[in-house]
N, C-alpha and C positions, 0 to 999 in steps of 0.2 A: 582126817589127813591133812599133812601142813604140803604147801606150798612157797619152796624156797623163790627170792623174786627173780632169779633168773629162770627157774623152772618152770616156772608161772608163763613168761613172756616167752619161750623156746615153744611148750608144749601148746599153748594158745596158738601160735604162731601156723603153725603146721597142722591144726586142726579142722577141717571143712566144719564150714560158717556156721552150719545146723547146726551141729556138735556143739560147736561155742555156745550158741545160744542156748540150747537145753541143760548146758552147763552154767547158766545165769553170768556169761561175762558179757562187760560191753568194751566196743573197740571196733576198729575196722580190721578186718583178717584180709592180711595181704595176698594177693592171688595174680600177680603179676612182676614181672621184672621191678617196674616202676616203685610197685609198692613195697618191695622188699630192699632196693637200694634208700628208703626214705625210713622206713622202722631200720633199717643196718646202720642210718646216718644218726639216729636217735641215741642220748643220753640214757642212762639206766633209769633214771627218773621219770625220763618220759615216754620211755618204754613202758613203766608202770602203768603209768597216768593211761595208756595206752591201753592195755588189755588189764586195766586191776578188774576184779570179779565185784559185783555189786548187786549177786541177788545167788540167794541158797537155797535152789528149788529140793534138795536133797532132803531136806529140813522136813518134806512132805510125808515121806516113805518110811518105814522100817523104824528101825531104833532112835533113830533122828528127831522120829514125831514125837517130839516131848520137850517142851520148852527149856528146861535146864538142859537136856542135854545137845541140842538144839543151839543154844545161848553157849554154851563151853564150846562147842565148834565152831561155831563163828568166830569167837574171841582167839582160840589159837590160829585161825586161819591168818584172822587181821595182824596179829601179835607176828606169822610168818612174812607177811607182807612186807613189814618194816617202813610204813606209809609215812609220810612228812606229818600228815595233822592226827590227832587223835582220833581214835573210830571207836565205838566201844558197842555191841550187843543191847537191847532195851528188849524186856520181855513184857508185853503190853494184853493184859487180859480182858475176855467180854466181860459186860457187866452182868451183873446178879442183881435179885432183889434187895439184896444186902450188902451192896456195892453202896460208897459212901455217897456216890453222885448217882446215883437210880432215880433220882428226884428229876433229872434232866430232861427235857427233850429233845433230841438231837432234829437240828435244820440244815441239811445240806441242800448248798446253794451253787450257783454256777457260775462265770468269772464278775459279772455285771452285778455278784450279791443278791439274786433275785434266788428265789426259793425255788428248788425243783424236786426235793425227795431222793432218796434215796437210788431210785430207781431213775429220776431223770423225770418225770410222768407227773411231778405234785404230789405224789402221797407221800403221807408223813404217819411214821406207826408211832405209838409209844409200847415197849415189848411187856411192861409190868404190870401187874392190877395195881389200881389205883385206892387206896381203904382213907375213909372219911368218917372218923368219929364225931364230927357237928359239921353242919352246914354250916359254917359263918369263918369268912375273912379272917385271915392274920393282920391284928394290928399293932402288935407290939416292934418298934423298931429293932431292938436288941434281937427278936426270933425273927424277924424278916431280913435281917444281915446274915443271923448264923445261918439261914435256910439256903442262904446264895456263898454259902463262904468258900466254897473249893468250885466255883461256877464263876470264874471273872475271866477277862477279856485278857487276852494274849498280847505280849510285849509292841508286836505291829499294832494290833489295834490301838491300843492306848497313846502311843509314841508316832505314827505315822496315819492311820485312818482317823483318829478322831480330829486332827487338824486340818481337814478338808470341809471346805465346806458346801453344802447341800442343802437347796431348796427345794422342797417338795409341795404340789396344790394341797391346802389343806381343806380336803373335800367337803368337813363338815362347817369352816368356816369359823371355827370356835376356839382355833387355838390349841386344839386336844392333841392333832397329831405334829405339831412343833414341840410341844412338851413330852412326848414319847420320845420322840428323836433326839431330846436334847440330853433326856436321861438312859439312853441305851446301852450307856457305857457302865450304870451303875446296874444295872438291871440284868443283863445278859452274859454270856462268855464266849468265849471261843476266839476266831480270826473273822471278823464283819465288817465292813462299813456301812456308813447309811445310805440306801440307795430310796427310790421313790416306787412307788406300787404303779401297777397300772388302776387308771382310777375306777373302770367298771368292776374291777377284781375288789379292789377296796371297799367297794359300795357292799359289794355282793357277800362278801366273806367277814371282812372287821367289823364290819357295823352290823350285820347280820348278827354277830354274836355277840356283839355288845347289846342289840337291842332283845335277843333271847335268852341270855344269862347263861347260869352254869348250867355243863351236862352229867355231871357227877352230883351224888347224894348220899347221903348217909350209907356205910359200909361199904363193901368191897365192890370193883365194877371193872371188866376191861374198858379201855378207853376207844373207840372208834376210829379209822383211819379218817386223816381229814386231807383236802385239796388245798396246796397252795401255792397252785399255778396263779400266776400274775402277779402276787405278793413278794414285796423284798423281803428277806431272810428277818429282817430287824421287825417288819409290820407281821409278818406270819407267829411271829413268838408274842406279839397284843393279841392276836386272836387266839392263839392257844391258853395264853391266861386268863382272856374273856370267859372261856371255855371251861377252864378250871382253877375258879377261883379261892376253892377252899383248901387247906393244907391237907397230909395225909398224917396216917395214924402214927408218924414216928416224927411231927410237928415242921413238915417240911412244906416249903409251896414246892408248885411245877414250876419251874424254872427251866431254859433253854439254854442249850450250848448249839452255836451257829459255828460248822464247817464249810469251807469248800470241798466241792467232789475231789480226788484223789488226782483226776486226772487232768482238771482244770489248769489254765495256764496264770493262774491267778497267784498259783503252788511257788513258783518260778519268780511271778513280781513278787511277793512277801519277802525271800531270800532277798531279793537284787536292794529291797528297800532296809531290812535291817542291817545287809552287808554296807550300804549307803553310809549307815549311820553308827558304824562301828557297835553293831549289838549283832552279828551273826549267828543266826542260830548253829548249834552241834552240830555235824555228820554224826550220824548213826545210822546201825541197823536195827530195824524195828520187826520184832517177832511179834506177829497176834497170835493169843494162844485162847481157847478155850477153858474157862474157869474150871467147871465141872470134871473135865477129862483132863487136864494139861496136856493136849492135843495141839499142834502148830495147825493154822485155819488158814494160811494162805503164805506163798512165798514169801520170807525175808529178804527187804530190800535195803541198800542203803539209801538214807535220803541225807541231803543237806547241800551246802555250797560247795563241799569238794567232792561229792557223788558226780557221777556222771550218769544218771538216770536218762535210761531210751536211745542211748549212744548206740550206732549202728557200725 
């Protein structure tokens, strides 16, 4: 269903607040005379900014609960909005064992770049089997680089975070921690910056992992969940690499992909930083879908500097 520019404004303006929120619209709904006068005095562009649709819950049910159908529907509606900045829908599928980045352990962080896990309780999960053909660490630089060729630091990480000077207490006193932090930009991917782990957590987790060595052996195995609370995202990656030092049967090391939780204020900070250096991220509507079924698994939302995520 298409929404002509003026039709969106009028329809949303008269709809109850709860109905508008169910439809995935952002913007203040005028409820009294003053709000009406304010809305009436706006330019058409300002009205669009106030009431632009930024979420598509209809993709969660019926015929639209299909990645391509949802993508087509959203692109049609975006085109009908006549937005001043380009926005397009993007389908992102869940990983499978065959995905080219399935060798990366995802490390969710809070706004302080501390590892908190997917559910905020410090638990980290790796969803696939890790199959080892030989209990031997990779030594070829070419092979090491090929293993992480798709797991790279983001633009913000390389251009902003890498320039921040962070000094942490070297628990071991041998310079090893500094060396790890110095090479972090080369050995992990995603959005991240250097942060200092809690000393007790570092000693209990990273040092212990280093002392105890590999938890994987020849053959295929499920990896246990591990707890990273108290560790920075960067140091949690080190713990993982100590625990899984052998490449899988596809010749890839266990890599780390760091990211901030979706609701973290760090997301907006990253957007502002990129805008400030004239490298703004694209505004897009992300459609997450399950690869095996092609079903949309979460409400598609517009993200980026020109989206009004969370506006009321």
